[in-house]
GUBA-240298 format. One record per residue (C-alpha): residue in three letters; z, y negated, x negated. Coordinates in steps of 0.5 Angstrom, whole numbers, padded with zeros to 4 digits, always signed. Layout:
// residues N
alaZYX
...
***
This chain:
// residues 334
met+0232-0392+0043
ser+0227-0387+0040
gln+0226-0381+0045
leu+0231-0376+0041
lys+0236-0381+0041
arg+0235-0381+0048
leu+0235-0374+0048
ser+0240-0373+0045
ala+0245-0378+0050
ser+0243-0373+0056
leu+0244-0367+0052
glu+0252-0371+0051
asn+0252-0372+0059
gly+0252-0364+0059
ala+0244-0364+0062
lys+0243-0356+0062
pro+0239-0352+0058
arg+0232-0349+0061
arg+0232-0341+0062
phe+0226-0338+0060
ile+0225-0330+0062
phe+0221-0327+0058
val+0218-0320+0060
leu+0216-0316+0056
leu+0211-0310+0058
asp+0208-0305+0054
asn+0203-0307+0049
phe+0205-0314+0049
thr+0201-0318+0044
leu+0207-0320+0038
leu+0203-0326+0037
ser+0203-0330+0043
phe+0211-0327+0045
ala+0213-0330+0038
ser+0209-0336+0037
ala+0212-0338+0045
leu+0220-0335+0042
asp+0219-0339+0035
cys+0217-0346+0039
leu+0223-0346+0044
arg+0228-0344+0038
leu+0225-0350+0033
ala+0226-0354+0040
asn+0234-0352+0039
arg+0235-0353+0032
his+0233-0361+0032
thr+0239-0361+0037
asp+0246-0360+0037
thr+0246-0356+0045
pro+0241-0352+0046
leu+0235-0355+0050
tyr+0233-0348+0051
glu+0236-0341+0053
trp+0232-0335+0053
leu+0232-0328+0056
leu+0228-0321+0054
ile+0228-0317+0061
gly+0223-0311+0063
glu+0222-0305+0067
gly+0228-0299+0066
gly+0232-0305+0062
glu+0231-0302+0055
thr+0226-0303+0050
ala+0218-0304+0051
lys+0213-0303+0046
cys+0209-0308+0043
ser+0202-0309+0040
thr+0204-0307+0033
asp+0207-0300+0036
thr+0214-0304+0034
glu+0220-0303+0040
phe+0224-0309+0042
ser+0230-0308+0046
leu+0231-0311+0052
gln+0237-0315+0055
ser+0236-0312+0063
asp+0232-0309+0068
leu+0227-0314+0072
ile+0233-0318+0076
glu+0234-0323+0081
leu+0233-0330+0078
his+0234-0337+0080
arg+0230-0342+0083
asp+0230-0345+0076
asp+0228-0340+0072
thr+0222-0340+0069
val+0218-0333+0068
ile+0213-0332+0063
leu+0210-0324+0062
cys+0208-0322+0056
gly+0202-0318+0056
gly+0197-0314+0051
leu+0193-0307+0051
asp+0193-0303+0058
ile+0195-0309+0062
leu+0192-0305+0068
asn+0196-0299+0067
val+0202-0303+0066
thr+0201-0307+0072
ser+0206-0303+0077
lys+0207-0304+0084
arg+0215-0306+0082
leu+0213-0311+0078
leu+0208-0314+0083
asn+0213-0314+0089
trp+0218-0317+0084
leu+0213-0323+0082
arg+0212-0324+0090
arg+0219-0324+0091
glu+0222-0329+0085
ala+0215-0333+0087
arg+0217-0334+0094
lys+0223-0337+0091
gly+0220-0343+0088
val+0221-0340+0080
arg+0215-0342+0076
ile+0212-0336+0073
gly+0207-0336+0067
gly+0202-0331+0062
leu+0202-0330+0056
cys+0194-0327+0053
thr+0193-0321+0059
ala+0198-0323+0062
ala+0194-0327+0068
tyr+0192-0320+0071
pro+0199-0318+0074
met+0199-0325+0076
ala+0192-0325+0081
lys+0194-0318+0083
ala+0201-0321+0086
gly+0197-0327+0089
leu+0201-0331+0085
leu+0194-0335+0082
asp+0189-0335+0089
gly+0187-0341+0088
lys+0189-0343+0083
arg+0186-0345+0075
ala+0188-0339+0070
thr+0186-0338+0064
ile+0186-0331+0060
his+0184-0327+0053
trp+0176-0328+0053
glu+0176-0321+0052
asn+0177-0320+0059
gln+0174-0325+0062
asp+0169-0321+0065
ser+0172-0317+0069
phe+0178-0322+0071
ser+0172-0326+0075
glu+0169-0320+0078
glu+0176-0317+0081
phe+0179-0323+0083
pro+0174-0329+0085
glu+0179-0332+0088
val+0182-0335+0082
glu+0178-0341+0079
leu+0178-0337+0071
ser+0177-0342+0066
lys+0175-0342+0058
ser+0181-0346+0055
val+0186-0344+0050
phe+0191-0345+0056
val+0192-0346+0064
ile+0197-0351+0067
asp+0196-0351+0075
gly+0203-0353+0078
asn+0208-0349+0077
arg+0203-0343+0074
met+0201-0343+0067
thr+0196-0338+0063
thr+0195-0338+0056
ala+0189-0334+0053
gly+0193-0330+0048
gly+0194-0330+0040
thr+0196-0338+0038
ser+0195-0341+0045
ser+0201-0340+0046
ile+0204-0346+0041
asp+0200-0350+0044
met+0202-0349+0051
phe+0209-0349+0049
leu+0208-0355+0045
gln+0206-0358+0051
ile+0211-0355+0056
ile+0216-0359+0051
ala+0213-0365+0050
asn+0213-0365+0059
asp+0219-0364+0058
his+0223-0367+0052
gly+0218-0372+0050
glu+0212-0371+0045
glu+0217-0373+0037
leu+0221-0367+0039
ala+0214-0363+0040
asn+0211-0365+0034
trp+0217-0364+0030
val+0216-0357+0032
ala+0209-0357+0032
asp+0210-0359+0024
gln+0215-0354+0023
gln+0210-0348+0024
ile+0205-0352+0019
tyr+0200-0353+0026
ser+0197-0360+0024
ser+0192-0358+0031
ile+0195-0358+0038
arg+0190-0357+0042
thr+0190-0358+0049
asp+0188-0355+0056
gln+0181-0358+0054
asp+0180-0354+0049
thr+0177-0347+0050
gln+0178-0340+0046
arg+0172-0338+0043
leu+0169-0341+0036
ser+0164-0344+0037
val+0156-0340+0038
pro+0153-0342+0031
thr+0160-0341+0028
arg+0160-0333+0031
ile+0152-0331+0028
gly+0153-0335+0022
val+0147-0339+0023
arg+0147-0346+0025
his+0141-0347+0029
pro+0141-0351+0035
lys+0135-0348+0039
leu+0138-0341+0038
ser+0144-0343+0040
gln+0142-0346+0046
val+0138-0340+0048
ile+0143-0335+0046
gln+0149-0340+0051
met+0144-0339+0056
met+0143-0332+0055
glu+0151-0331+0055
ala+0151-0335+0062
asn+0146-0331+0065
ile+0148-0324+0065
glu+0149-0322+0072
glu+0140-0324+0072
pro+0138-0324+0066
ile+0132-0330+0064
ser+0126-0327+0061
pro+0123-0329+0054
ser+0118-0334+0056
ile+0123-0338+0060
leu+0128-0338+0056
ala+0122-0340+0050
lys+0120-0346+0055
asp+0127-0349+0056
val+0128-0351+0049
gly+0120-0352+0048
met+0118-0346+0044
ser+0113-0341+0045
thr+0116-0334+0046
arg+0113-0332+0040
gln+0116-0338+0036
leu+0123-0335+0040
glu+0121-0327+0037
arg+0121-0331+0030
leu+0127-0335+0030
phe+0131-0328+0033
arg+0127-0324+0028
arg+0129-0329+0021
tyr+0137-0330+0024
leu+0139-0324+0027
asn+0135-0318+0025
arg+0133-0317+0032
ser+0128-0319+0038
pro+0130-0324+0044
lys+0130-0317+0049
arg+0134-0313+0044
tyr+0139-0319+0044
tyr+0140-0320+0050
met+0141-0312+0052
glu+0147-0312+0047
leu+0151-0318+0050
arg+0149-0315+0058
leu+0152-0308+0054
gln+0158-0311+0051
lys+0159-0313+0058
ala+0159-0307+0061
arg+0164-0304+0056
asn+0168-0309+0059
leu+0168-0308+0065
leu+0168-0300+0065
met+0174-0300+0061
gln+0178-0306+0065
thr+0176-0304+0072
asp+0175-0299+0076
met+0169-0302+0079
ser+0165-0296+0080
val+0159-0295+0075
ile+0154-0297+0080
asn+0157-0304+0080
val+0158-0305+0073
ala+0150-0304+0072
leu+0149-0309+0078
ala+0153-0314+0074
cys+0150-0313+0068
gly+0143-0313+0071
phe+0141-0307+0072
ala+0136-0305+0077
ser+0138-0298+0077
pro+0143-0293+0074
ser+0139-0289+0071
his+0136-0294+0068
phe+0144-0297+0066
ser+0145-0290+0063
lys+0139-0289+0059
cys+0140-0296+0056
tyr+0148-0294+0055
arg+0147-0289+0052
ala+0142-0291+0047
his+0147-0297+0044
tyr+0154-0293+0045
asp+0151-0286+0044
thr+0156-0284+0051
thr+0154-0285+0058
pro+0157-0290+0062
tyr+0161-0283+0067
arg+0164-0281+0060
glu+0166-0288+0057
arg+0170-0288+0064
gly+0172-0281+0064
thr+0175-0283+0056
gln+0179-0289+0059
ala+0181-0286+0064
ala+0184-0281+0059
arg+0186-0285+0054
leu+0191-0289+0059
ser+0195-0283+0062
ile+0196-0280+0055
***
């Protein structure tokens, strides 16, 4: 008997649909939410009896605005759930600003019941803030990884597209929701149904939790040179304690002068300049996404003094770290 026939038989015997509670946080990423919901819709379409049902809720119980500035009507406020419900937090922009005390208290209360809780895109942040990811593996959008790892060292942060660790689930955002929900459907009802859903979505390359979020270094920089890629990977992995160009060159079997020529030829900048830009990019992420002091941001990005950090930051971004922090605070208060 095929998986789908066994599924039909179980439905005829009165199997209860699994209920997903989507918590829409303001500025949630539309693609992540829609991708997840469509997987459930298509799974239901393939059977006469629904496998899944869902509820859209959020603080206030009225509306939530997504990343495209479109408002969604909510069906309820943050209600008390059943133990067999599955909560899916839908995050996006300004995740720190929308993580309220009420939301955190609600998450902790529902987690004590044993409710399964997942987060899409940046929603790993409120999960971690509520203590739900302590000692667990999790992922978050690559743009938020630096700030997340600084604030939550007790969470084992992964660069995977999604992570399922017990009754906690997290995705990196975007289409990674499809990958995780196809895995959920396969676990619940078999791979045959999950593959059918993927075919309906014209989703031909299903990723697993072993696949990483970002494009490879050669694809990102538009250059396929193995030694250049190796050096850039070393730079990205050593932001807090930068490695000198001479050591980088030695580690890939080149002279410092050869490394200089390589960077000039393919990236039109010196290794030192490229490394500085990586460090400043991380610094900007930390300033915009955390409440870390400017001094701690400087140290986390390999700067020995705040004055040197401020000078380099201003030269690159035409503003100081302190003004950047002030601008971000003003933007969030509007």
